[in-house]
N, C-alpha and C positions, 0 to 999 in steps of 0.2 A: 478580574478583568481580562478582555479577549486581546490577543496579539494576532495581528495580521502579517502574513509573511508572503510577499510578492515574489513568485518564481515565474515570472513572464518569460517565455521561451527566447524572446528577442534580447533580453538582458543577461548577458554572459556573466556569471559569477566564477572567478577563480577560487579553487580549494573551499567551496562552500559546502557544509555538511549539515544534515539535519540533527546529528546526535548532539548539537548544542542547544537544541530546543528542548524545554521541560514542559509538561503538562499540556502536551500535544497528543492527539490521537487521529487515526485515519479510519474513516467509517467509508466503506465502498458497498454500494449496491449493485449486482451484477445479474443478469439473465441472458443466457446463451451466447456469452461473450467471452470464452476462455483465452483466446489469444490476446484480447485488449488488456484483460485482468492480468496475464502474464507479463505483458509490456509495462504496465503500471507498476507491478510488484518489482520488476527489475530495476526501474527508475527510482522507487523508494529505497531498494537495497543499494543502489549504487550511491545514493546520498547518505549512506550510514545511518539511516534512521532506526533508533532502538526502542521507541515506544510502541504502544499497541496498535495493531492494524486488525479492525473488525470488518469481515466480509460476510455480507448478507446475499446468499445466492437463491435465486428464484427459478432456477433452471429445471427443466424436467429430469435431466440426467446431471445432477451436480458433480463437480470435479474436484472435490475437496482433497482427496488423496493425492492427486497430481499436484496440486498446489502445494500442499503441506511438505511433499517430498522434493519440489523444487526449491523452496525457500525455507529450510530449516532454522535459518539464523534469524529470520523476522518473527516477532512476537504476534503470531496470527491466531485469532479466535475465527473460526468458521462456522457460520450459523446457515443450515438449510431450511428454506422457508416453504 
């Protein structure tokens, strides 16, 4: 069954970490937006998520090496489309 997690920005949660979740993956589709992707990954890292993060990049000049070097602690699978 699916589990819905509400992380609305107006609901402050003290000491809330995503490492408590099991069977969760992040699927991220990106196109020419490296700054927004980096901000999102910093947020995922901040909440200590340890599950798989799958990035599908449809950019003309993929930024895989930069992303993987900035986030070595995240379990990232990077796919160039």
